Structure formats: C-alpha cells, structure tokens
Z-matrix of the N, CA and C atoms (Angstrom, degrees):
N
C 1 1.448
C 2 1.526 1 111.48
N 3 1.327 2 115.85 1 -35.20
C 4 1.453 3 119.04 2 -179.72
C 5 1.526 4 110.32 3 -64.16
N 6 1.336 5 115.80 4 -41.81
C 7 1.473 6 119.00 5 177.76
C 8 1.525 7 110.15 6 -65.56
N 9 1.316 8 116.89 7 -41.25
C 10 1.468 9 120.71 8 177.72
C 11 1.529 10 110.09 9 -57.71
N 12 1.330 11 116.03 10 -45.79
C 13 1.462 12 120.44 11 178.94
C 14 1.521 13 111.20 12 -57.99
N 15 1.327 14 116.34 13 -38.48
C 16 1.471 15 120.19 14 -175.94
C 17 1.529 16 113.16 15 -70.43
N 18 1.343 17 117.50 16 -21.36
C 19 1.473 18 118.93 17 -177.89
C 20 1.512 19 113.63 18 -106.34
N 21 1.331 20 117.66 19 -6.69
C 22 1.462 21 120.65 20 179.10
C 23 1.528 22 111.99 21 -92.73
N 24 1.319 23 115.18 22 152.31
C 25 1.473 24 119.79 23 168.36
C 26 1.522 25 107.45 24 -65.62
N 27 1.296 26 116.67 25 149.41
C 28 1.464 27 120.25 26 -177.81
C 29 1.541 28 112.22 27 -56.97
N 30 1.330 29 116.19 28 -39.79
C 31 1.475 30 118.84 29 -179.63
C 32 1.531 31 111.00 30 -64.86
N 33 1.327 32 117.41 31 -34.84
C 34 1.475 33 120.31 32 176.99
C 35 1.534 34 110.02 33 -70.85
N 36 1.326 35 116.36 34 -41.60
C 37 1.460 36 119.84 35 -179.83
C 38 1.530 37 111.27 36 -60.97
N 39 1.321 38 116.67 37 -34.41
C 40 1.465 39 120.58 38 -179.72
C 41 1.542 40 111.47 39 -61.92
N 42 1.319 41 116.69 40 -26.87
C 43 1.476 42 120.59 41 -177.88
C 44 1.524 43 113.20 42 -89.15
N 45 1.329 44 117.92 43 -6.77
C 46 1.462 45 121.67 44 -175.47
C 47 1.526 46 110.61 45 -81.96
N 48 1.330 47 115.14 46 134.51
C 49 1.462 48 121.39 47 170.95
C 50 1.534 49 107.70 48 -149.28
N 51 1.306 50 115.91 49 125.29
C 52 1.455 51 122.52 50 -179.55
C 53 1.513 52 109.81 51 -100.58
N 54 1.326 53 115.70 52 126.07
C 55 1.466 54 120.25 53 173.62
C 56 1.516 55 106.96 54 -109.40
N 57 1.321 56 115.74 55 117.52
C 58 1.462 57 120.86 56 178.28
C 59 1.523 58 106.96 57 -99.52
N 60 1.336 59 114.20 58 109.12
C 61 1.459 60 120.29 59 -176.11
C 62 1.521 61 109.34 60 -123.67
N 63 1.316 62 114.95 61 139.99
C 64 1.464 63 118.24 62 177.47
C 65 1.511 64 111.61 63 174.49
N 66 1.322 65 113.49 64 172.04
C 67 1.462 66 119.66 65 179.23
C 68 1.521 67 111.52 66 -61.70
N 69 1.309 68 115.49 67 139.83
C 70 1.463 69 121.14 68 -178.99
C 71 1.517 70 108.97 69 -143.56
N 72 1.322 71 115.02 70 126.27
C 73 1.463 72 121.74 71 177.48
C 74 1.524 73 107.72 72 -119.49
N 75 1.344 74 117.55 73 107.74
C 76 1.472 75 119.79 74 -176.06
C 77 1.526 76 113.42 75 -64.92
N 78 1.321 77 117.29 76 -16.36
C 79 1.463 78 120.57 77 178.24
C 80 1.535 79 110.33 78 -80.26
N 81 1.333 80 116.81 79 -23.16
C 82 1.452 81 122.12 80 -179.60
C 83 1.526 82 109.42 81 -79.17
N 84 1.326 83 116.29 82 114.69
C 85 1.455 84 121.44 83 -175.76
C 86 1.521 85 111.96 84 -59.18
N 87 1.338 86 117.07 85 -40.57
C 88 1.466 87 121.14 86 179.58
C 89 1.542 88 110.58 87 -61.90
N 90 1.326 89 117.00 88 -41.40
C 91 1.468 90 120.60 89 176.99
C 92 1.526 91 110.67 90 -59.96
N 93 1.323 92 115.79 91 -46.49
C 94 1.470 93 119.84 92 -178.56
C 95 1.527 94 111.56 93 -63.50
N 96 1.336 95 116.08 94 -45.45
C 97 1.470 96 120.03 95 -178.98
C 98 1.523 97 110.77 96 -61.81
N 99 1.316 98 116.60 97 -43.44
C 100 1.472 99 120.08 98 -178.33
C 101 1.537 100 110.98 99 -67.89
N 102 1.316 101 116.18 100 -40.28
C 103 1.468 102 119.21 101 177.86
C 104 1.530 103 110.54 102 -61.74
N 105 1.312 104 116.78 103 -44.74
C 106 1.470 105 121.11 104 179.55
C 107 1.524 106 110.02 105 -63.00
N 108 1.342 107 115.86 106 -42.06
C 109 1.471 108 120.31 107 178.05
C 110 1.539 109 110.77 108 -59.04
N 111 1.328 110 116.29 109 -44.54
C 112 1.467 111 120.22 110 -179.08
C 113 1.529 112 112.29 111 -68.20
N 114 1.314 113 117.12 112 -44.35
C 115 1.469 114 118.85 113 179.99
C 116 1.529 115 111.31 114 -66.33
N 117 1.334 116 116.47 115 -37.03
C 118 1.472 117 119.71 116 176.11
C 119 1.529 118 110.74 117 -63.10
N 120 1.333 119 116.71 118 -40.44
C 121 1.470 120 120.65 119 -179.73
C 122 1.531 121 110.28 120 -64.99
N 123 1.313 122 116.93 121 -42.61
C 124 1.462 123 121.15 122 178.91
C 125 1.535 124 110.09 123 -60.60
N 126 1.324 125 115.89 124 -42.07
C 127 1.463 126 120.26 125 177.31
C 128 1.526 127 111.45 126 -65.46
N 129 1.332 128 115.62 127 -45.40
C 130 1.474 129 120.75 128 179.88
C 131 1.522 130 111.64 129 -59.41
N 132 1.327 131 117.18 130 -38.74
C 133 1.461 132 121.70 131 -178.95
C 134 1.520 133 112.41 132 -83.75
N 135 1.332 134 116.45 133 -4.82
C 136 1.456 135 122.68 134 179.25
C 137 1.533 136 111.22 135 57.73
N 138 1.325 137 115.02 136 49.08
C 139 1.465 138 120.54 137 179.32
C 140 1.533 139 111.79 138 -125.62
N 141 1.326 140 115.76 139 30.99
C 142 1.465 141 119.76 140 -179.50
C 143 1.524 142 112.40 141 -56.68
N 144 1.329 143 116.39 142 -32.22
C 145 1.472 144 119.99 143 -179.81
C 146 1.530 145 111.89 144 -78.10
N 147 1.322 146 117.98 145 -5.43
C 148 1.465 147 122.25 146 -177.45
C 149 1.529 148 113.18 147 -107.95
N 150 1.328 149 117.07 148 -6.18
C 151 1.467 150 121.15 149 -174.87
C 152 1.525 151 110.01 150 -132.28
N 153 1.322 152 114.63 151 133.13
C 154 1.467 153 121.13 152 173.47
C 155 1.522 154 107.85 153 -123.05
N 156 1.322 155 116.44 154 133.46
C 157 1.463 156 121.78 155 176.47
C 158 1.524 157 109.15 156 -101.70
N 159 1.307 158 116.87 157 129.67
C 160 1.462 159 121.49 158 175.98
C 161 1.534 160 107.71 159 -123.11
N 162 1.320 161 115.48 160 105.19
C 163 1.459 162 120.78 161 -179.79
C 164 1.522 163 109.53 162 -83.36
N 165 1.326 164 115.87 163 126.75
C 166 1.470 165 123.55 164 176.31
C 167 1.531 166 112.51 165 45.78
N 168 1.328 167 117.71 166 61.72
C 169 1.471 168 119.24 167 179.46
C 170 1.531 169 111.36 168 -63.36
N 171 1.312 170 115.34 169 146.89
C 172 1.475 171 121.03 170 177.16
C 173 1.511 172 109.01 171 -70.97
N 174 1.329 173 116.15 172 164.85
C 175 1.458 174 120.95 173 -176.65
C 176 1.524 175 112.62 174 -56.69
N 177 1.336 176 117.01 175 -44.09
C 178 1.470 177 118.88 176 -179.35
C 179 1.531 178 111.29 177 -66.74
N 180 1.333 179 117.13 178 -31.43
C 181 1.463 180 119.63 179 175.82
C 182 1.523 181 110.82 180 -69.28
N 183 1.342 182 117.16 181 -40.03
C 184 1.468 183 120.05 182 177.20
C 185 1.526 184 111.08 183 -60.81
N 186 1.321 185 115.71 184 -43.55
C 187 1.468 186 120.29 185 178.98
C 188 1.526 187 109.84 186 -60.90
N 189 1.304 188 116.40 187 -44.73
C 190 1.472 189 120.49 188 179.28
C 191 1.539 190 111.38 189 -62.63
N 192 1.324 191 116.10 190 -43.45
C 193 1.469 192 119.45 191 178.24
C 194 1.523 193 111.35 192 -60.44
N 195 1.322 194 116.71 193 -45.50
C 196 1.463 195 120.20 194 -179.56
C 197 1.526 196 111.38 195 -67.35
N 198 1.305 197 117.01 196 -36.86
C 199 1.457 198 120.86 197 -178.21
C 200 1.543 199 111.30 198 -67.32
N 201 1.335 200 116.50 199 -40.93
C 202 1.462 201 119.97 200 -172.95
C 203 1.530 202 115.00 201 -97.17
N 204 1.310 203 118.98 202 -7.57
C 205 1.467 204 119.44 203 -177.86
C 206 1.528 205 111.40 204 -74.91
N 207 1.307 206 116.70 205 161.15
C 208 1.465 207 122.52 206 174.29
C 209 1.518 208 108.96 207 -81.31
N 210 1.341 209 116.38 208 -39.60
C 211 1.465 210 121.46 209 -178.40
C 212 1.527 211 108.63 210 -160.19
N 213 1.327 212 115.20 211 164.53
C 214 1.453 213 120.89 212 175.53
C 215 1.525 214 107.85 213 -106.90
N 216 1.318 215 116.24 214 133.58
C 217 1.465 216 121.19 215 175.27
C 218 1.515 217 106.26 216 -110.01
N 219 1.336 218 115.24 217 120.56
C 220 1.474 219 122.42 218 -175.14
C 221 1.514 220 107.92 219 -120.22
N 222 1.326 221 117.62 220 109.02
C 223 1.466 222 121.34 221 -167.64
C 224 1.525 223 117.51 222 -101.12
N 225 1.345 224 121.23 223 -10.79
C 226 1.478 225 117.99 224 -176.79
C 227 1.524 226 112.33 225 -62.12
N 228 1.334 227 115.59 226 133.86
C 229 1.468 228 121.35 227 174.18
C 230 1.529 229 109.33 228 -88.58
N 231 1.321 230 115.97 229 145.53
C 232 1.465 231 122.42 230 177.42
C 233 1.530 232 112.38 231 52.13
N 234 1.302 233 115.39 232 35.00
C 235 1.463 234 121.71 233 178.81
C 236 1.521 235 109.25 234 -72.71
N 237 1.330 236 115.88 235 149.07
C 238 1.463 237 119.97 236 172.93
C 239 1.521 238 108.28 237 -61.83
N 240 1.280 239 117.69 238 -169.55
C 241 1.469 240 122.09 239 -174.47
C 242 1.525 241 111.80 240 -45.14
N 243 1.309 242 118.42 241 -51.91
C 244 1.469 243 121.52 242 175.40
C 245 1.526 244 113.15 243 76.98
N 246 1.310 245 115.53 244 117.61
C 247 1.465 246 121.49 245 -177.33
C 248 1.533 247 111.45 246 -87.97
N 249 1.329 248 118.27 247 -24.32
C 250 1.461 249 121.39 248 -173.60
C 251 1.537 250 112.64 249 -58.94
N 252 1.337 251 120.20 250 -46.45
C 253 1.470 252 118.13 251 177.25
C 254 1.538 253 112.42 252 -59.34
N 255 1.329 254 117.10 253 -36.50
C 256 1.469 255 119.37 254 178.26
C 257 1.516 256 111.41 255 -66.31
N 258 1.326 257 116.54 256 -37.32
C 259 1.461 258 119.15 257 177.26
C 260 1.531 259 110.50 258 -61.03
N 261 1.313 260 116.70 259 -41.53
C 262 1.474 261 119.96 260 177.79
C 263 1.527 262 110.71 261 -65.41
N 264 1.334 263 117.33 262 -41.39
C 265 1.455 264 120.67 263 178.97
C 266 1.524 265 110.90 264 -62.88
N 267 1.330 266 116.69 265 -36.77
C 268 1.468 267 120.85 266 176.82
C 269 1.529 268 110.17 267 -57.76
N 270 1.331 269 116.40 268 -37.65
C 271 1.469 270 121.48 269 179.88
C 272 1.533 271 112.84 270 -89.66
N 273 1.332 272 116.20 271 16.27
C 274 1.478 273 122.18 272 176.83
C 275 1.529 274 112.72 273 61.45
N 276 1.319 275 116.38 274 38.95
C 277 1.463 276 121.12 275 178.08
C 278 1.516 277 109.82 276 -110.75
N 279 1.332 278 117.59 277 134.99
C 280 1.460 279 119.37 278 174.88
C 281 1.531 280 110.07 279 -66.97
N 282 1.317 281 115.39 280 152.85
C 283 1.458 282 121.11 281 -178.55
C 284 1.529 283 109.15 282 -119.52
N 285 1.309 284 115.30 283 131.59
C 286 1.460 285 122.52 284 172.62
C 287 1.524 286 105.65 285 -108.53
N 288 1.339 287 116.37 286 118.20
C 289 1.468 288 119.75 287 -174.57
C 290 1.521 289 110.68 288 -143.10
N 291 1.339 290 114.33 289 166.26
C 292 1.461 291 121.09 290 176.84
C 293 1.530 292 108.99 291 -70.59
N 294 1.303 293 115.74 292 139.77
C 295 1.464 294 122.23 293 -179.03
C 296 1.538 295 110.75 294 -79.85
N 297 1.324 296 115.77 295 62.32
C 298 1.463 297 121.29 296 176.66
C 299 1.520 298 109.01 297 -161.13
N 300 1.313 299 115.57 298 157.44
C 301 1.456 300 120.37 299 175.19
C 302 1.514 301 113.96 300 65.42
N 303 1.324 302 114.80 301 -148.42
C 304 1.460 303 122.30 302 -175.53
C 305 1.504 304 117.18 303 -52.70
N 306 1.348 305 118.98 304 -42.13
C 307 1.466 306 118.85 305 -179.58
C 308 1.531 307 114.09 306 -56.35
N 309 1.324 308 117.72 307 -27.02
C 310 1.471 309 119.10 308 179.80
C 311 1.518 310 111.13 309 -70.37
N 312 1.332 311 116.98 310 -16.34
C 313 1.461 312 121.29 311 177.11
C 314 1.522 313 112.82 312 -89.85
N 315 1.326 314 116.46 313 -22.05
C 316 1.460 315 119.54 314 -174.37
C 317 1.522 316 113.41 315 -108.94
N 318 1.310 317 117.67 316 -33.26
C 319 1.459 318 122.24 317 -175.10
C 320 1.533 319 109.23 318 -99.68
N 321 1.313 320 116.23 319 133.68
C 322 1.476 321 121.19 320 172.78
C 323 1.525 322 105.74 321 -103.21
N 324 1.337 323 115.55 322 116.78
C 325 1.460 324 120.56 323 -175.14
C 326 1.524 325 111.56 324 -56.70
N 327 1.336 326 114.49 325 129.84
C 328 1.461 327 124.54 326 179.42
C 329 1.525 328 113.65 327 63.51
N 330 1.343 329 116.43 328 14.03
C 331 1.470 330 121.29 329 174.44
C 332 1.524 331 109.65 330 -118.81
N 333 1.333 332 116.05 331 -47.49
C 334 1.472 333 120.90 332 179.07
C 335 1.535 334 111.65 333 -116.31
N 336 1.315 335 115.67 334 -0.98
C 337 1.449 336 121.68 335 -178.16
C 338 1.513 337 109.55 336 162.11
N 339 1.321 338 115.74 337 -153.24
C 340 1.458 339 120.55 338 -178.71
C 341 1.517 340 110.31 339 -132.11
N 342 1.330 341 115.92 340 133.03
C 343 1.458 342 122.47 341 171.57
C 344 1.514 343 106.88 342 -100.25
N 345 1.326 344 115.54 343 120.53
C 346 1.470 345 121.20 344 -170.56
C 347 1.522 346 112.25 345 -115.92
N 348 1.321 347 114.29 346 154.52
C 349 1.453 348 119.45 347 168.79
C 350 1.531 349 106.93 348 -69.20
N 351 1.325 350 117.64 349 151.31
C 352 1.478 351 119.25 350 -175.32
C 353 1.537 352 112.03 351 -78.42
N 354 1.334 353 115.00 352 65.74
C 355 1.461 354 119.20 353 175.66
C 356 1.531 355 109.03 354 -146.38
N 357 1.312 356 115.01 355 160.85
C 358 1.474 357 119.67 356 -173.36
C 359 1.515 358 112.83 357 -64.66
N 360 1.340 359 117.88 358 -34.77
C 361 1.466 360 120.24 359 -178.37
C 362 1.523 361 110.34 360 -64.40
N 363 1.303 362 117.19 361 -46.28
C 364 1.464 363 120.63 362 -178.09
C 365 1.533 364 111.16 363 -62.85
N 366 1.324 365 116.59 364 -44.45
C 367 1.473 366 120.01 365 178.56
C 368 1.529 367 110.77 366 -67.06
N 369 1.328 368 117.41 367 -43.67
C 370 1.468 369 120.14 368 -178.73
C 371 1.525 370 110.71 369 -64.42
N 372 1.328 371 117.72 370 -39.23
C 373 1.473 372 119.84 371 177.73
C 374 1.523 373 111.40 372 -61.12
N 375 1.342 374 115.94 373 -41.99
C 376 1.471 375 119.70 374 178.27
C 377 1.537 376 110.34 375 -65.33
N 378 1.332 377 116.93 376 -42.73
C 379 1.457 378 119.92 377 178.58
C 380 1.520 379 111.03 378 -62.18
N 381 1.320 380 117.06 379 -40.78
C 382 1.478 381 120.86 380 179.56
C 383 1.519 382 111.07 381 -59.32
N 384 1.323 383 116.63 382 -40.90
C 385 1.468 384 119.51 383 179.58
C 386 1.521 385 110.98 384 -60.74
N 387 1.325 386 116.80 385 -40.84
C 388 1.466 387 119.97 386 -179.42
C 389 1.515 388 112.42 387 -75.06
N 390 1.314 389 116.69 388 -34.55
C 391 1.464 390 120.25 389 176.86
C 392 1.530 391 109.93 390 -65.81
N 393 1.308 392 116.03 391 -40.57
C 394 1.474 393 121.11 392 -176.31
C 395 1.516 394 112.62 393 -74.47
N 396 1.325 395 118.01 394 -23.57
C 397 1.458 396 119.51 395 -172.86
C 398 1.531 397 112.73 396 -135.95
N 399 1.334 398 116.66 397 93.46
C 400 1.461 399 118.98 398 173.99
C 401 1.532 400 112.27 399 -58.50
N 402 1.348 401 116.42 400 -31.78
C 403 1.465 402 119.73 401 178.29
C 404 1.531 403 111.04 402 -63.60
N 405 1.336 404 116.02 403 -41.19
C 406 1.469 405 120.07 404 177.71
C 407 1.516 406 109.77 405 -62.71
N 408 1.326 407 116.74 406 -42.25
C 409 1.473 408 120.96 407 176.27
C 410 1.519 409 110.23 408 -55.14
N 411 1.310 410 115.66 409 -47.75
C 412 1.465 411 120.40 410 -179.27
C 413 1.510 412 112.79 411 -61.96
N 414 1.335 413 116.65 412 -45.23
C 415 1.475 414 120.66 413 -179.47
C 416 1.520 415 111.30 414 -63.66
N 417 1.339 416 116.47 415 -47.97
C 418 1.460 417 119.77 416 179.85
C 419 1.525 418 110.75 417 -63.18
N 420 1.331 419 116.07 418 -40.66
C 421 1.470 420 120.28 419 179.32
C 422 1.510 421 112.15 420 -63.01
N 423 1.327 422 117.12 421 -44.77
C 424 1.475 423 120.46 422 178.61
C 425 1.518 424 110.83 423 -64.79
N 426 1.319 425 117.58 424 -40.11
C 427 1.469 426 120.72 425 176.96
C 428 1.528 427 110.30 426 -63.50
N 429 1.322 428 115.68 427 -37.61
C 430 1.469 429 120.01 428 177.27
C 431 1.514 430 111.66 429 -63.60
N 432 1.327 431 116.06 430 -43.15
C 433 1.469 432 120.34 431 179.41
C 434 1.541 433 110.00 432 -62.75
N 435 1.334 434 116.56 433 -43.67
C 436 1.468 435 119.56 434 178.51
C 437 1.530 436 110.82 435 -62.72
N 438 1.331 437 116.71 436 -42.26
C 439 1.463 438 119.28 437 178.65
C 440 1.526 439 110.34 438 -63.47
N 441 1.332 440 116.49 439 -41.57
C 442 1.468 441 119.73 440 177.13
C 443 1.522 442 110.10 441 -57.16
N 444 1.324 443 116.20 442 -49.12
C 445 1.470 444 120.33 443 -176.60
C 446 1.521 445 112.64 444 -63.93
N 447 1.345 446 117.49 445 -39.76
C 448 1.461 447 120.24 446 -175.66
C 449 1.528 448 113.39 447 -83.14
N 450 1.327 449 118.23 448 -25.71
C 451 1.475 450 120.51 449 -175.25
C 452 1.521 451 115.09 450 -113.49
N 453 1.330 452 118.30 451 -29.65
C 454 1.451 453 119.31 452 -166.98
C 455 1.536 454 115.07 453 -127.02
N 456 1.316 455 118.77 454 -0.87
C 457 1.455 456 120.39 455 178.78
C 458 1.526 457 109.62 456 -75.79
N 459 1.329 458 116.31 457 167.09
C 460 1.464 459 121.34 458 177.38
C 461 1.529 460 110.03 459 -57.94
N 462 1.338 461 116.02 460 -42.33
C 463 1.466 462 120.55 461 178.89
C 464 1.529 463 111.28 462 -62.05
N 465 1.328 464 116.64 463 -41.58
C 466 1.464 465 120.24 464 179.22
C 467 1.527 466 110.81 465 -64.50
N 468 1.337 467 116.85 466 -43.70
C 469 1.460 468 119.30 467 178.43
C 470 1.525 469 110.86 468 -64.59
N 471 1.325 470 117.16 469 -39.78
C 472 1.461 471 121.24 470 177.78
C 473 1.512 472 110.29 471 -60.33
N 474 1.328 473 117.03 472 -46.56
C 475 1.467 474 120.75 473 179.76
C 476 1.526 475 111.77 474 -64.37
N 477 1.326 476 116.86 475 -40.20
C 478 1.464 477 120.37 476 178.10
C 479 1.520 478 111.16 477 -64.08
N 480 1.330 479 116.62 478 -44.63
C 481 1.459 480 120.38 479 178.74
C 482 1.512 481 111.03 480 -63.61
N 483 1.330 482 117.05 481 -42.71
C 484 1.466 483 120.69 482 177.44
C 485 1.520 484 110.58 483 -59.88
N 486 1.326 485 117.47 484 -42.14
C 487 1.466 486 121.26 485 178.36
C 488 1.522 487 111.87 486 -62.29
N 489 1.324 488 116.96 487 -42.14
C 490 1.463 489 121.16 488 179.20
C 491 1.526 490 109.87 489 -64.48
N 492 1.337 491 116.37 490 -46.98
C 493 1.468 492 119.62 491 -178.92
C 494 1.524 493 111.42 492 -65.42
N 495 1.319 494 117.99 493 -38.02
C 496 1.471 495 121.18 494 177.53
C 497 1.526 496 110.11 495 -62.74
N 498 1.326 497 117.61 496 -44.48
C 499 1.480 498 120.29 497 177.85
C 500 1.524 499 111.09 498 -63.49
N 501 1.320 500 116.95 499 -40.71
C 502 1.464 501 120.33 500 178.49
C 503 1.531 502 111.18 501 -62.63
N 504 1.331 503 116.48 502 -44.08
C 505 1.478 504 119.66 503 178.02
C 506 1.525 505 110.28 504 -61.12
N 507 1.318 506 116.73 505 -40.06
C 508 1.451 507 121.24 506 -179.95
C 509 1.543 508 110.07 507 -64.86
N 510 1.326 509 116.74 508 -43.60
C 511 1.470 510 120.16 509 179.05
C 512 1.527 511 111.03 510 -64.35
N 513 1.313 512 116.87 511 -39.94
C 514 1.482 513 120.74 512 178.04
C 515 1.523 514 109.54 513 -63.95
N 516 1.322 515 117.01 514 -44.13
C 517 1.481 516 120.64 515 178.85
C 518 1.520 517 110.84 516 -61.56
N 519 1.331 518 116.28 517 -43.24
C 520 1.471 519 120.14 518 179.32
C 521 1.520 520 110.33 519 -64.93
N 522 1.320 521 118.23 520 -41.61
C 523 1.461 522 121.67 521 179.10
C 524 1.526 523 110.89 522 -63.87
N 525 1.310 524 117.05 523 -40.86
C 526 1.483 525 121.09 524 177.33
C 527 1.521 526 111.02 525 -64.42
N 528 1.338 527 116.21 526 -39.50
C 529 1.466 528 119.54 527 179.14
C 530 1.517 529 110.56 528 -64.45
N 531 1.322 530 118.18 529 -42.92
C 532 1.458 531 122.10 530 177.83
C 533 1.519 532 109.80 531 -63.43
N 534 1.328 533 116.65 532 -43.72
C 535 1.458 534 121.64 533 179.25
C 536 1.523 535 110.96 534 -60.76
N 537 1.325 536 116.40 535 -42.89
C 538 1.477 537 120.75 536 178.35
C 539 1.521 538 111.06 537 -63.20
N 540 1.322 539 116.98 538 -41.93
C 541 1.473 540 121.55 539 178.87
C 542 1.528 541 110.51 540 -61.73
N 543 1.330 542 116.26 541 -43.04
C 544 1.475 543 119.87 542 -179.25
C 545 1.512 544 110.67 543 -66.05
N 546 1.316 545 117.99 544 -40.91
C 547 1.468 546 121.45 545 177.47
C 548 1.508 547 110.48 546 -63.27
N 549 1.331 548 116.82 547 -40.17
C 550 1.472 549 121.88 548 179.79
C 551 1.535 550 110.01 549 -64.63
N 552 1.324 551 117.73 550 -40.24
C 553 1.472 552 121.76 551 179.01
C 554 1.511 553 111.19 552 -64.97
N 555 1.331 554 116.93 553 -37.52
C 556 1.468 555 121.45 554 -179.61
C 557 1.525 556 110.87 555 -68.08
N 558 1.309 557 117.25 556 -33.66
C 559 1.467 558 121.40 557 179.29
C 560 1.519 559 111.24 558 -67.28
N 561 1.285 560 118.35 559 -30.40
C 562 1.476 561 122.09 560 -176.20
C 563 1.461 562 110.06 561 -82.27
C-alpha cells in the first residue's frame, strides 16, 4: 500500500480503501502470527484509515464485499484452483492475482483482470490501472462474468461433462464395431 500511495495522485489515494477478508482461526498459530504481522505493518505505514480487516466474514458479508468492491486482489502464490477469483468474476469484478497456480487457469491477463509477479510493484501497477479507469474495471469485470458463465458455471460444467461422455460413448461404439469386424473376419 505504501508503494501504491507513492505512485498515485493524492486525489486517487484518498479514494483507496483495502478490505482484507478471509478465513481466520485464532487457535491456528500461523493465522495469529500473520494477522499480527499485517496489523503491525498497517500501523507502521500509518495507513490504519485505509485498511479494514474482516476475520472470517459470513456468507452475506462476502456477497456484499464482492458486490460493492472495485476489484478483488488475490495474493496466494502457487495456490490450487481457488474459488475466490471465480466468485469475483461471477459478480463482474476484475481480479488481480499472482501469475501462478490456479489463477492462471481462471484469469486471462488484461482481459478479465491482471496476472502479476509476486511483488508490490506489479500489484500496485495493476491497482493503479483500475483506480485510474472505471471503464477498464467495467470491461474487465464484464469479460470475467462472461468467462465465468462459459467456462465455470454449472451449465458450462454440465455441457463439458456431456461432451466428454458423448465422445466416450462414440469411442466405445467404434471399438465395438472394430471388434465385431475382426471377429467376423476370423469366422470366415
């Protein structure tokens, strides 16, 4: 955020607010350590008024966050498939994510969002583009929604599964036909 502040116009920086939301288990030592690290960093950078932490938001809160946000920032490196970017795409929000793991399967760089190197400059540059251009946000978000519907919706999965099963049935039928022909040749 500090780097982002340094490259934005002051009027743009005034409109920035980061909400960090996600699962949190206070019994998990790693969760506690990371939360303390993040809150200490926010204090050190003197940006408490720019960051809100939401530990384990309820489903209706997640929906509200996705509905009202400008974009989703997804930072895990080498993450598995990951459902969170798809949830944002469902709500027509562009996604800024690390260029590794699951996001590379769901996000099309500069079409549905941005795939970034895992460093502050790359993420801040992507955020600046979205802050500077609400139209770009809208275009990327709409493209994300279309990609969600064509590739990742229930209907898309149903169609893909039907296509796979249809091809398998065809291959089985062809194999049986060849087998029947070979048996017929042996009889003669």
